[in-house]
N, C-alpha and C positions, 0 to 999 in steps of 0.2 A: 473255505468257504468261501463263494460266491455272491454278489449282489448284487442283482440283477436290476439294473435302475430303465429296462428297456420296454418302453410300451407296446402293447398290441394289436393297436393300430392306428392307422399314421396320426388321425385327429383328436386322439387322446393326447391332455397335456398333465394326467397331476400331478403322474411321478418324476415330471422334468419341475414342474411348479416348486413341489416338495424338496428337491436337490436343491434349487436354488435358494428357493425362502427359507427351511426350513433345516441348512447344511449341518448344524451345531447338534441339532439333534439327531441328525441321521447319523452323525457317525461316532456320535455316546450309545444308538442302538448296535452300530457296527459292532461298538469297545466293548457292550456288555452280551452282544451273540457270541464274538470270540474268546471272551474270558469262561463261558457255557459251553463252546465248543474243543476252544483250541485247537483251531486248525489252518489253514492257507488265510489270506486274507489276501481280498482282490473285487473289484468292484468293477462291472463294465455297463458303460451307459452309451447308445447310441452315437453316431457320429453326426446327425444332425441336430443336437443336444451339448454343442462343444462348453457354452455358456454352466453347463450343468458339470459337466467333465472340469472347469476351470475354478467355480465355484469349491469344489470337493476337493479337489487339487489343493489352493492355497491353504486349506485346511488340517491337512494331513500332518502327523505328527513326524518329528524330521528321523523318527529311528527306520523307517520307513516299513512298518512291519503292517501299513492298507498303503493298498496302490489304487490306483483308479483308470482306466483305459477306454478308449473310443472302439466300438466294433462297427462293422459297419451296418446301415440302417437295411431292412426289410422283414414286409411282413409277409406273413402267411397270404396266402389267394388262394381261392377254390377256383377248381377248375371248371371253364367254360360251359357251358351246357347250350347244344345249339336245338 
């Protein structure tokens, strides 16, 4: 299971705020989903939200069943039209 913590636009911050302000609930939801799916455990967050990565990493269980990783921040861009 991959948990996508990346925003789809550069000025959106709702996912970012949830990862920081509701970290315990986020991890509880991940654990519930893991029990239901029994898949790999991996969370990816954009590298411009390192405070969210740190908030999640600080509360991960010591057994290593869940991990968090920063990924390159990149937003889709439509082709320019002249």
